[in-house]
N, CA, C and O atoms as a GROMACS GRO file, in nm:
protein
  544
    1MET      N    1  -1.661   0.697   4.145
    1MET     CA    2  -1.781   0.778   4.149
    1MET      C    3  -1.869   0.743   4.028
    1MET      O    4  -1.820   0.742   3.916
    2PRO      N    5  -1.998   0.714   4.049
    2PRO     CA    6  -2.085   0.679   3.937
    2PRO      C    7  -2.106   0.798   3.844
    2PRO      O    8  -2.097   0.914   3.884
    3LYS      N    9  -2.133   0.764   3.718
    3LYS     CA   10  -2.160   0.868   3.618
    3LYS      C   11  -2.292   0.936   3.648
    3LYS      O   12  -2.381   0.877   3.708
    4SER      N   13  -2.303   1.059   3.604
    4SER     CA   14  -2.432   1.128   3.614
    4SER      C   15  -2.527   1.064   3.513
    4SER      O   16  -2.484   0.997   3.420
    5ALA      N   17  -2.655   1.084   3.534
    5ALA     CA   18  -2.755   1.031   3.441
    5ALA      C   19  -2.731   1.087   3.301
    5ALA      O   20  -2.744   1.014   3.203
    6GLU      N   21  -2.697   1.215   3.292
    6GLU     CA   22  -2.673   1.277   3.161
    6GLU      C   23  -2.556   1.209   3.090
    6GLU      O   24  -2.565   1.180   2.970
    7ALA      N   25  -2.447   1.185   3.162
    7ALA     CA   26  -2.330   1.121   3.102
    7ALA      C   27  -2.362   0.977   3.061
    7ALA      O   28  -2.320   0.933   2.954
    8LEU      N   29  -2.435   0.906   3.145
    8LEU     CA   30  -2.471   0.768   3.114
    8LEU      C   31  -2.560   0.763   2.989
    8LEU      O   32  -2.537   0.680   2.901
    9LEU      N   33  -2.660   0.850   2.981
    9LEU     CA   34  -2.748   0.850   2.864
    9LEU      C   35  -2.673   0.895   2.738
    9LEU      O   36  -2.700   0.845   2.629
   10THR      N   37  -2.581   0.988   2.753
   10THR     CA   38  -2.499   1.030   2.638
   10THR      C   39  -2.419   0.911   2.586
   10THR      O   40  -2.410   0.890   2.465
   11ASP      N   41  -2.360   0.832   2.676
   11ASP     CA   42  -2.288   0.711   2.635
   11ASP      C   43  -2.382   0.611   2.568
   11ASP      O   44  -2.345   0.547   2.469
   12PHE      N   45  -2.503   0.598   2.623
   12PHE     CA   46  -2.600   0.506   2.565
   12PHE      C   47  -2.635   0.548   2.422
   12PHE      O   48  -2.641   0.464   2.332
   13TYR      N   49  -2.657   0.679   2.400
   13TYR     CA   50  -2.688   0.726   2.265
   13TYR      C   51  -2.570   0.706   2.170
   13TYR      O   52  -2.591   0.681   2.051
   14ASP      N   53  -2.448   0.717   2.220
   14ASP     CA   54  -2.330   0.688   2.136
   14ASP      C   55  -2.334   0.542   2.091
   14ASP      O   56  -2.308   0.512   1.975
   15ALA      N   57  -2.367   0.451   2.183
   15ALA     CA   58  -2.378   0.309   2.148
   15ALA      C   59  -2.493   0.287   2.050
   15ALA      O   60  -2.482   0.203   1.960
   16TRP      N   61  -2.603   0.361   2.067
   16TRP     CA   62  -2.718   0.349   1.977
   16TRP      C   63  -2.677   0.390   1.836
   16TRP      O   64  -2.708   0.320   1.739
   17ARG      N   65  -2.606   0.502   1.824
   17ARG     CA   66  -2.561   0.549   1.692
   17ARG      C   67  -2.472   0.444   1.625
   17ARG      O   68  -2.478   0.425   1.503
   18ALA      N   69  -2.392   0.377   1.705
   18ALA     CA   70  -2.301   0.274   1.652
   18ALA      C   71  -2.372   0.141   1.629
   18ALA      O   72  -2.311   0.047   1.578
   19HIS      N   73  -2.499   0.132   1.666
   19HIS     CA   74  -2.576   0.007   1.658
   19HIS      C   75  -2.507  -0.105   1.736
   19HIS      O   76  -2.510  -0.221   1.695
   20ASP      N   77  -2.445  -0.069   1.847
   20ASP     CA   78  -2.370  -0.164   1.929
   20ASP      C   79  -2.461  -0.217   2.039
   20ASP      O   80  -2.466  -0.162   2.150
   21LEU      N   81  -2.532  -0.324   2.009
   21LEU     CA   82  -2.628  -0.381   2.103
   21LEU      C   83  -2.561  -0.432   2.230
   21LEU      O   84  -2.618  -0.421   2.338
   22ASP      N   85  -2.440  -0.488   2.218
   22ASP     CA   86  -2.370  -0.537   2.337
   22ASP      C   87  -2.340  -0.422   2.432
   22ASP      O   88  -2.362  -0.434   2.553
   23LEU      N   89  -2.292  -0.312   2.379
   23LEU     CA   90  -2.262  -0.197   2.464
   23LEU      C   91  -2.390  -0.137   2.521
   23LEU      O   92  -2.394  -0.099   2.638
   24MET      N   93  -2.495  -0.130   2.440
   24MET     CA   94  -2.623  -0.079   2.491
   24MET      C   95  -2.669  -0.164   2.608
   24MET      O   96  -2.716  -0.112   2.709
   25GLY      N   97  -2.655  -0.294   2.594
   25GLY     CA   98  -2.699  -0.386   2.698
   25GLY      C   99  -2.625  -0.369   2.830
   25GLY      O  100  -2.679  -0.403   2.935
   26MET      N  101  -2.503  -0.317   2.825
   26MET     CA  102  -2.426  -0.297   2.948
   26MET      C  103  -2.489  -0.189   3.037
   26MET      O  104  -2.462  -0.185   3.157
   27TYR      N  105  -2.571  -0.104   2.980
   27TYR     CA  106  -2.634   0.004   3.056
   27TYR      C  107  -2.773  -0.032   3.108
   27TYR      O  108  -2.835   0.047   3.180
   28LEU      N  109  -2.821  -0.150   3.072
   28LEU     CA  110  -2.960  -0.184   3.102
   28LEU      C  111  -2.972  -0.301   3.199
   28LEU      O  112  -2.898  -0.399   3.188
   29PRO      N  113  -3.063  -0.291   3.295
   29PRO     CA  114  -3.088  -0.405   3.384
   29PRO      C  115  -3.171  -0.511   3.313
   29PRO      O  116  -3.234  -0.484   3.210
   30ASP      N  117  -3.172  -0.630   3.367
   30ASP     CA  118  -3.247  -0.740   3.306
   30ASP      C  119  -3.396  -0.710   3.294
   30ASP      O  120  -3.461  -0.758   3.201
   31ASP      N  121  -3.452  -0.630   3.386
   31ASP     CA  122  -3.596  -0.602   3.383
   31ASP      C  123  -3.629  -0.472   3.308
   31ASP      O  124  -3.738  -0.416   3.325
   32PHE      N  125  -3.537  -0.424   3.226
   32PHE     CA  126  -3.559  -0.303   3.146
   32PHE      C  127  -3.681  -0.321   3.056
   32PHE      O  128  -3.707  -0.431   3.007
   33SER      N  129  -3.756  -0.213   3.035
   33SER     CA  130  -3.868  -0.219   2.941
   33SER      C  131  -3.857  -0.104   2.843
   33SER      O  132  -3.806   0.004   2.875
   34HIS      N  133  -3.905  -0.129   2.721
   34HIS     CA  134  -3.895  -0.033   2.611
   34HIS      C  135  -4.029  -0.029   2.538
   34HIS      O  136  -4.081  -0.132   2.495
   35SER      N  137  -4.085   0.091   2.525
   35SER     CA  138  -4.211   0.101   2.452
   35SER      C  139  -4.199   0.204   2.341
   35SER      O  140  -4.132   0.306   2.354
   36LEU      N  141  -4.266   0.172   2.232
   36LEU     CA  142  -4.282   0.264   2.118
   36LEU      C  143  -4.430   0.296   2.109
   36LEU      O  144  -4.513   0.206   2.116
   37ASN      N  145  -4.464   0.423   2.092
   37ASN     CA  146  -4.605   0.459   2.083
   37ASN      C  147  -4.662   0.433   1.944
   37ASN      O  148  -4.769   0.483   1.910
   38ILE      N  149  -4.591   0.356   1.863
   38ILE     CA  150  -4.636   0.324   1.728
   38ILE      C  151  -4.721   0.197   1.735
   38ILE      O  152  -4.676   0.095   1.788
   39PRO      N  153  -4.843   0.203   1.682
   39PRO     CA  154  -4.928   0.082   1.684
   39PRO      C  155  -4.866  -0.032   1.603
   39PRO      O  156  -4.803  -0.010   1.500
   40ALA      N  157  -4.884  -0.154   1.652
   40ALA     CA  158  -4.829  -0.271   1.583
   40ALA      C  159  -4.884  -0.286   1.442
   40ALA      O  160  -4.819  -0.346   1.357
   41GLU      N  161  -5.005  -0.231   1.416
   41GLU     CA  162  -5.061  -0.237   1.280
   41GLU      C  163  -4.979  -0.151   1.183
   41GLU      O  164  -4.974  -0.179   1.063
   42THR      N  165  -4.914  -0.048   1.236
   42THR     CA  166  -4.832   0.041   1.154
   42THR      C  167  -4.691  -0.013   1.140
   42THR      O  168  -4.633  -0.009   1.032
   43LEU      N  169  -4.637  -0.063   1.249
   43LEU     CA  170  -4.503  -0.122   1.251
   43LEU      C  171  -4.509  -0.240   1.346
   43LEU      O  172  -4.538  -0.223   1.464
   44SER      N  173  -4.480  -0.358   1.295
   44SER     CA  174  -4.493  -0.478   1.379
   44SER      C  175  -4.405  -0.470   1.504
   44SER      O  176  -4.431  -0.540   1.602
   45LEU      N  177  -4.304  -0.388   1.501
   45LEU     CA  178  -4.214  -0.374   1.615
   45LEU      C  179  -4.264  -0.274   1.718
   45LEU      O  180  -4.196  -0.249   1.817
   46GLY      N  181  -4.381  -0.215   1.695
   46GLY     CA  182  -4.437  -0.118   1.788
   46GLY      C  183  -4.483  -0.182   1.917
   46GLY      O  184  -4.481  -0.304   1.932
   47GLY      N  185  -4.524  -0.098   2.010
   47GLY     CA  186  -4.575  -0.146   2.138
   47GLY      C  187  -4.468  -0.160   2.243
   47GLY      O  188  -4.365  -0.092   2.238
   48MET      N  189  -4.492  -0.247   2.339
   48MET     CA  190  -4.406  -0.264   2.458
   48MET      C  191  -4.324  -0.392   2.446
   48MET      O  192  -4.372  -0.494   2.396
   49ARG      N  193  -4.200  -0.386   2.493
   49ARG     CA  194  -4.116  -0.504   2.512
   49ARG      C  195  -4.069  -0.501   2.656
   49ARG      O  196  -4.019  -0.400   2.705
   50GLN      N  197  -4.086  -0.612   2.723
   50GLN     CA  198  -4.046  -0.624   2.863
   50GLN      C  199  -3.922  -0.709   2.872
   50GLN      O  200  -3.916  -0.818   2.817
   51GLY      N  201  -3.822  -0.658   2.942
   51GLY     CA  202  -3.697  -0.731   2.961
   51GLY      C  203  -3.589  -0.679   2.868
   51GLY      O  204  -3.616  -0.640   2.754
   52LYS      N  205  -3.466  -0.678   2.918
   52LYS     CA  206  -3.353  -0.630   2.840
   52LYS      C  207  -3.337  -0.709   2.712
   52LYS      O  208  -3.318  -0.652   2.604
   53HIS      N  209  -3.344  -0.841   2.722
   53HIS     CA  210  -3.324  -0.926   2.605
   53HIS      C  211  -3.425  -0.893   2.495
   53HIS      O  212  -3.387  -0.873   2.380
   54ALA      N  213  -3.553  -0.888   2.530
   54ALA     CA  214  -3.658  -0.858   2.431
   54ALA      C  215  -3.640  -0.718   2.373
   54ALA      O  216  -3.663  -0.696   2.254
   55SER      N  217  -3.600  -0.624   2.457
   55SER     CA  218  -3.580  -0.486   2.411
   55SER      C  219  -3.463  -0.477   2.313
   55SER      O  220  -3.473  -0.409   2.211
   56LEU      N  221  -3.355  -0.545   2.342
   56LEU     CA  222  -3.239  -0.543   2.253
   56LEU      C  223  -3.267  -0.616   2.122
   56LEU      O  224  -3.219  -0.574   2.017
   57ILE      N  225  -3.343  -0.725   2.129
   57ILE     CA  226  -3.382  -0.794   2.005
   57ILE      C  227  -3.460  -0.698   1.916
   57ILE      O  228  -3.435  -0.690   1.796
   58ARG      N  229  -3.557  -0.626   1.976
   58ARG     CA  230  -3.636  -0.532   1.897
   58ARG      C  231  -3.548  -0.423   1.837
   58ARG      O  232  -3.561  -0.391   1.719
   59LEU      N  233  -3.458  -0.366   1.917
   59LEU     CA  234  -3.369  -0.262   1.865
   59LEU      C  235  -3.285  -0.317   1.750
   59LEU      O  236  -3.262  -0.247   1.651
   60GLY      N  237  -3.238  -0.440   1.761
   60GLY     CA  238  -3.164  -0.502   1.652
   60GLY      C  239  -3.248  -0.515   1.527
   60GLY      O  240  -3.199  -0.492   1.416
   61GLU      N  241  -3.374  -0.551   1.542
   61GLU     CA  242  -3.465  -0.561   1.427
   61GLU      C  243  -3.490  -0.424   1.365
   61GLU      O  244  -3.501  -0.411   1.243
   62ILE      N  245  -3.500  -0.322   1.448
   62ILE     CA  246  -3.515  -0.186   1.396
   62ILE      C  247  -3.390  -0.149   1.317
   62ILE      O  248  -3.400  -0.091   1.209
   63PHE      N  249  -3.272  -0.180   1.370
   63PHE     CA  250  -3.148  -0.150   1.300
   63PHE      C  251  -3.141  -0.222   1.166
   63PHE      O  252  -3.086  -0.170   1.069
   64GLN      N  253  -3.197  -0.343   1.160
   64GLN     CA  254  -3.198  -0.417   1.034
   64GLN      C  255  -3.291  -0.353   0.931
   64GLN      O  256  -3.263  -0.357   0.811
   65GLY      N  257  -3.400  -0.294   0.978
   65GLY     CA  258  -3.499  -0.237   0.886
   65GLY      C  259  -3.476  -0.091   0.852
   65GLY      O  260  -3.523  -0.042   0.750
   66PHE      N  261  -3.402  -0.020   0.938
   66PHE     CA  262  -3.381   0.123   0.920
   66PHE      C  263  -3.232   0.154   0.938
   66PHE      O  264  -3.173   0.121   1.040
   67ASP      N  265  -3.174   0.216   0.837
   67ASP     CA  266  -3.033   0.256   0.843
   67ASP      C  267  -3.026   0.398   0.899
   67ASP      O  268  -3.047   0.495   0.826
   68THR      N  269  -2.998   0.408   1.027
   68THR     CA  270  -2.994   0.539   1.092
   68THR      C  271  -2.866   0.611   1.054
   68THR      O  272  -2.755   0.565   1.084
   69GLN      N  273  -2.882   0.723   0.987
   69GLN     CA  274  -2.767   0.804   0.946
   69GLN      C  275  -2.741   0.918   1.044
   69GLN      O  276  -2.631   0.973   1.048
   70TYR      N  277  -2.843   0.953   1.122
   70TYR     CA  278  -2.830   1.066   1.213
   70TYR      C  279  -2.920   1.041   1.333
   70TYR      O  280  -3.039   1.014   1.317
   71LEU      N  281  -2.864   1.049   1.450
   71LEU     CA  282  -2.942   1.038   1.574
   71LEU      C  283  -2.878   1.134   1.672
   71LEU      O  284  -2.768   1.110   1.723
   72GLU      N  285  -2.948   1.243   1.698
   72GLU     CA  286  -2.888   1.346   1.782
   72GLU      C  287  -2.982   1.385   1.895
   72GLU      O  288  -3.085   1.449   1.872
   73PRO      N  289  -2.947   1.346   2.018
   73PRO     CA  290  -3.025   1.391   2.132
   73PRO      C  291  -2.992   1.537   2.161
   73PRO      O  292  -2.878   1.581   2.149
   74SER      N  293  -3.094   1.611   2.200
   74SER     CA  294  -3.072   1.749   2.240
   74SER      C  295  -3.162   1.778   2.358
   74SER      O  296  -3.254   1.702   2.387
   75GLN      N  297  -3.137   1.883   2.424
   75GLN     CA  298  -3.218   1.926   2.537
   75GLN      C  299  -3.258   1.810   2.628
   75GLN      O  300  -3.374   1.767   2.630
   76MET      N  301  -3.162   1.761   2.703
   76MET     CA  302  -3.185   1.655   2.799
   76MET      C  303  -3.222   1.719   2.933
   76MET      O  304  -3.148   1.802   2.987
   77ILE      N  305  -3.337   1.680   2.984
   77ILE     CA  306  -3.383   1.732   3.113
   77ILE      C  307  -3.393   1.615   3.209
   77ILE      O  308  -3.469   1.521   3.186
   78VAL      N  309  -3.315   1.620   3.316
   78VAL     CA  310  -3.318   1.514   3.417
   78VAL      C  311  -3.373   1.574   3.545
   78VAL      O  312  -3.319   1.671   3.599
   79ARG      N  313  -3.481   1.514   3.593
   79ARG     CA  314  -3.542   1.555   3.719
   79ARG      C  315  -3.573   1.431   3.801
   79ARG      O  316  -3.663   1.354   3.769
   80GLY      N  317  -3.497   1.414   3.905
   80GLY     CA  318  -3.520   1.299   3.992
   80GLY      C  319  -3.504   1.169   3.916
   80GLY      O  320  -3.397   1.140   3.864
   81SER      N  321  -3.611   1.091   3.912
   81SER     CA  322  -3.605   0.958   3.850
   81SER      C  323  -3.650   0.958   3.704
   81SER      O  324  -3.679   0.852   3.649
   82GLN      N  325  -3.656   1.076   3.642
   82GLN     CA  326  -3.701   1.082   3.504
   82GLN      C  327  -3.607   1.170   3.420
   82GLN      O  328  -3.558   1.273   3.467
   83ALA      N  329  -3.584   1.126   3.298
   83ALA     CA  330  -3.508   1.207   3.201
   83ALA      C  331  -3.592   1.216   3.075
   83ALA      O  332  -3.646   1.117   3.027
   84ILE      N  333  -3.602   1.336   3.022
   84ILE     CA  334  -3.675   1.360   2.897
   84ILE      C  335  -3.574   1.413   2.796
   84ILE      O  336  -3.501   1.508   2.824
   85VAL      N  337  -3.572   1.350   2.680
   85VAL     CA  338  -3.473   1.385   2.578
   85VAL      C  339  -3.544   1.404   2.444
   85VAL      O  340  -3.617   1.315   2.400
   86GLU      N  341  -3.522   1.518   2.382
   86GLU     CA  342  -3.568   1.539   2.244
   86GLU      C  343  -3.462   1.478   2.153
   86GLU      O  344  -3.343   1.502   2.170
   87VAL      N  345  -3.506   1.398   2.056
   87VAL     CA  346  -3.412   1.329   1.967
   87VAL      C  347  -3.451   1.357   1.823
   87VAL      O  348  -3.565   1.336   1.782
   88HIS      N  349  -3.354   1.404   1.745
   88HIS     CA  350  -3.373   1.422   1.602
   88HIS      C  351  -3.306   1.304   1.534
   88HIS      O  352  -3.189   1.274   1.559
   89THR      N  353  -3.380   1.238   1.448
   89THR     CA  354  -3.325   1.121   1.379
   89THR      C  355  -3.358   1.126   1.230
   89THR      O  356  -3.464   1.174   1.189
   90ARG      N  357  -3.265   1.075   1.153
   90ARG     CA  358  -3.284   1.063   1.009
   90ARG      C  359  -3.237   0.923   0.971
   90ARG      O  360  -3.122   0.886   0.995
   91CYS      N  361  -3.327   0.848   0.911
   91CYS     CA  362  -3.290   0.711   0.877
   91CYS      C  363  -3.354   0.671   0.744
   91CYS      O  364  -3.456   0.726   0.702
   92LYS      N  365  -3.291   0.573   0.682
   92LYS     CA  366  -3.338   0.521   0.554
   92LYS      C  367  -3.408   0.388   0.579
   92LYS      O  368  -3.352   0.297   0.641
   93HIS      N  369  -3.531   0.378   0.531
   93HIS     CA  370  -3.605   0.252   0.537
   93HIS      C  371  -3.541   0.161   0.432
   93HIS      O  372  -3.552   0.187   0.312
   94ARG      N  373  -3.474   0.057   0.476
   94ARG     CA  374  -3.393  -0.024   0.386
   94ARG      C  375  -3.474  -0.086   0.272
   94ARG      O  376  -3.427  -0.090   0.159
   95ALA      N  377  -3.595  -0.135   0.301
   95ALA     CA  378  -3.674  -0.204   0.199
   95ALA      C  379  -3.720  -0.110   0.087
   95ALA      O  380  -3.724  -0.150  -0.030
   96SER      N  381  -3.756   0.012   0.122
   96SER     CA  382  -3.812   0.104   0.021
   96SER      C  383  -3.712   0.208  -0.028
   96SER      O  384  -3.728   0.265  -0.136
   97GLY      N  385  -3.608   0.232   0.051
   97GLY     CA  386  -3.513   0.337   0.015
   97GLY      C  387  -3.559   0.476   0.054
   97GLY      O  388  -3.489   0.574   0.027
   98LEU      N  389  -3.676   0.488   0.118
   98LEU     CA  390  -3.727   0.619   0.159
   98LEU      C  391  -3.660   0.664   0.289
   98LEU      O  392  -3.619   0.584   0.372
   99TRP      N  393  -3.650   0.798   0.302
   99TRP     CA  394  -3.588   0.858   0.420
   99TRP      C  395  -3.693   0.911   0.515
   99TRP      O  396  -3.789   0.976   0.472
  100LEU      N  397  -3.675   0.884   0.642
  100LEU     CA  398  -3.758   0.940   0.748
  100LEU      C  399  -3.673   1.038   0.827
  100LEU      O  400  -3.569   1.003   0.882
  101ASP      N  401  -3.719   1.162   0.831
  101ASP     CA  402  -3.653   1.266   0.909
  101ASP      C  403  -3.756   1.311   1.012
  101ASP      O  404  -3.857   1.370   0.977
  102THR      N  405  -3.729   1.283   1.138
  102THR     CA  406  -3.830   1.309   1.240
  102THR      C  407  -3.767   1.347   1.374
  102THR      O  408  -3.648   1.326   1.398
  103ARG      N  409  -3.849   1.403   1.457
  103ARG     CA  410  -3.811   1.431   1.596
  103ARG      C  411  -3.903   1.348   1.684
  103ARG      O  412  -4.023   1.337   1.660
  104LYS      N  413  -3.845   1.291   1.787
  104LYS     CA  414  -3.923   1.211   1.880
  104LYS      C  415  -3.881   1.249   2.020
  104LYS      O  416  -3.779   1.315   2.041
  105GLN      N  417  -3.960   1.207   2.115
  105GLN     CA  418  -3.930   1.234   2.255
  105GLN      C  419  -3.904   1.102   2.324
  105GLN      O  420  -3.981   1.007   2.312
  106HIS      N  421  -3.794   1.097   2.396
  106HIS     CA  422  -3.763   0.981   2.479
  106HIS      C  423  -3.789   1.019   2.625
  106HIS      O  424  -3.742   1.122   2.673
  107VAL      N  425  -3.863   0.935   2.693
  107VAL     CA  426  -3.886   0.953   2.836
  107VAL      C  427  -3.824   0.830   2.905
  107VAL      O  428  -3.869   0.717   2.886
  108TRP      N  429  -3.722   0.858   2.984
  108TRP     CA  430  -3.650   0.754   3.056
  108TRP      C  431  -3.694   0.754   3.203
  108TRP      O  432  -3.713   0.860   3.262
  109VAL      N  433  -3.710   0.636   3.260
  109VAL     CA  434  -3.727   0.622   3.404
  109VAL      C  435  -3.596   0.565   3.456
  109VAL      O  436  -3.543   0.467   3.403
  110LEU      N  437  -3.544   0.630   3.560
  110LEU     CA  438  -3.414   0.593   3.616
  110LEU      C  439  -3.431   0.543   3.759
  110LEU      O  440  -3.515   0.593   3.834
  111GLU      N  441  -3.350   0.446   3.795
  111GLU     CA  442  -3.341   0.400   3.933
  111GLU      C  443  -3.194   0.400   3.971
  111GLU      O  444  -3.112   0.335   3.906
  112ASP      N  445  -3.162   0.473   4.075
  112ASP     CA  446  -3.023   0.487   4.118
  112ASP      C  447  -2.934   0.535   4.003
  112ASP      O  448  -2.818   0.496   3.993
  113GLY      N  449  -2.989   0.621   3.916
  113GLY     CA  450  -2.914   0.679   3.805
  113GLY      C  451  -2.907   0.592   3.680
  113GLY      O  452  -2.850   0.634   3.579
  114TRP      N  453  -2.964   0.471   3.686
  114TRP     CA  454  -2.958   0.378   3.572
  114TRP      C  455  -3.094   0.371   3.503
  114TRP      O  456  -3.197   0.378   3.570
  115PRO      N  457  -3.097   0.358   3.370
  115PRO     CA  458  -3.223   0.350   3.298
  115PRO      C  459  -3.292   0.215   3.320
  115PRO      O  460  -3.231   0.109   3.303
  116VAL      N  461  -3.419   0.220   3.358
  116VAL     CA  462  -3.496   0.096   3.374
  116VAL      C  463  -3.613   0.090   3.276
  116VAL      O  464  -3.671  -0.017   3.253
  117ARG      N  465  -3.648   0.206   3.216
  117ARG     CA  466  -3.757   0.206   3.118
  117ARG      C  467  -3.734   0.321   3.021
  117ARG      O  468  -3.693   0.431   3.059
  118LEU      N  469  -3.762   0.292   2.893
  118LEU     CA  470  -3.758   0.395   2.790
  118LEU      C  471  -3.891   0.391   2.715
  118LEU      O  472  -3.933   0.285   2.667
  119SER      N  473  -3.955   0.505   2.706
  119SER     CA  474  -4.076   0.520   2.625
  119SER      C  475  -4.041   0.619   2.513
  119SER      O  476  -3.998   0.731   2.539
  120GLU      N  477  -4.062   0.574   2.388
  120GLU     CA  478  -4.034   0.658   2.272
  120GLU      C  479  -4.167   0.708   2.216
  120GLU      O  480  -4.258   0.630   2.191
  121PHE      N  481  -4.175   0.838   2.196
  121PHE     CA  482  -4.296   0.901   2.145
  121PHE      C  483  -4.267   0.966   2.010
  121PHE      O  484  -4.199   1.068   2.001
  122TYR      N  485  -4.321   0.905   1.907
  122TYR     CA  486  -4.311   0.956   1.770
  122TYR      C  487  -4.436   1.037   1.738
  122TYR      O  488  -4.538   1.025   1.805
  123ASP      N  489  -4.427   1.119   1.635
  123ASP     CA  490  -4.545   1.178   1.574
  123ASP      C  491  -4.611   1.064   1.498
  123ASP      O  492  -4.569   1.030   1.387
  124VAL      N  493  -4.713   1.004   1.556
  124VAL     CA  494  -4.772   0.881   1.501
  124VAL      C  495  -4.829   0.903   1.362
  124VAL      O  496  -4.814   0.818   1.275
  125GLU      N  497  -4.894   1.016   1.340
  125GLU     CA  498  -4.951   1.041   1.207
  125GLU      C  499  -4.841   1.052   1.101
  125GLU      O  500  -4.856   0.998   0.991
  126GLN      N  501  -4.732   1.119   1.133
  126GLN     CA  502  -4.620   1.128   1.039
  126GLN      C  503  -4.564   0.988   1.012
  126GLN      O  504  -4.534   0.955   0.898
  127PHE      N  505  -4.551   0.907   1.117
  127PHE     CA  506  -4.494   0.774   1.100
  127PHE      C  507  -4.588   0.685   1.018
  127PHE      O  508  -4.542   0.609   0.932
  128LYS      N  509  -4.718   0.695   1.043
  128LYS     CA  510  -4.814   0.616   0.965
  128LYS      C  511  -4.806   0.655   0.817
  128LYS      O  512  -4.805   0.568   0.730
  129SER      N  513  -4.800   0.784   0.789
  129SER     CA  514  -4.789   0.831   0.652
  129SER      C  515  -4.660   0.780   0.586
  129SER      O  516  -4.661   0.736   0.471
  130PHE      N  517  -4.551   0.787   0.660
  130PHE     CA  518  -4.423   0.738   0.608
  130PHE      C  519  -4.433   0.589   0.575
  130PHE      O  520  -4.393   0.548   0.466
  131MET      N  521  -4.484   0.509   0.668
  131MET     CA  522  -4.492   0.365   0.645
  131MET      C  523  -4.587   0.332   0.530
  131MET      O  524  -4.564   0.237   0.455
  132SER      N  525  -4.693   0.409   0.516
  132SER     CA  526  -4.785   0.389   0.403
  132SER      C  527  -4.712   0.412   0.271
  132SER      O  528  -4.728   0.334   0.177
  133SER      N  529  -4.631   0.518   0.265
  133SER     CA  530  -4.552   0.546   0.143
  133SER      C  531  -4.448   0.437   0.121
  133SER      O  532  -4.422   0.398   0.007
  134ALA      N  533  -4.388   0.389   0.227
  134ALA     CA  534  -4.282   0.287   0.216
  134ALA      C  535  -4.337   0.154   0.164
  134ALA      O  536  -4.264   0.076   0.105
  135HIS      N  537  -4.464   0.130   0.185
  135HIS     CA  538  -4.525   0.002   0.144
  135HIS      C  539  -4.604   0.011   0.016
  135HIS      O  540  -4.666  -0.086  -0.026
  136SER      N  541  -4.604   0.130  -0.046
  136SER     CA  542  -4.682   0.140  -0.171
  136SER      C  543  -4.592   0.128  -0.292
  136SER      O  544  -4.640   0.135  -0.405
   0.00000   0.00000   0.00000
């Protein structure tokens, strides 16, 4: 019996916390897409990545630049082909040593219970301010 979307996403977040890109990749189809609502001018890794490979490379680069100490999904709402997850994260910007404590929203698109697209929505103004401090 296939896992529920909630169970599958919970496993995915466990792999994310562990920074286990191989395990994360097991949950994603080749045509997976990942978008961050952060402008590329603020973070070069912002914007859209198309394809599992490109998405995992970007996540790996994020893991290299930010040491995530806390990533906790809460209030997961799954309706049909969409899942919305509130995520609280706390991470250290490795280059500056500054800490980012933020909440973001993940919107997943699912096909047959599997994730095919993830859109991450940050508080852009908070993130811009953080990155400005990290680079000064």
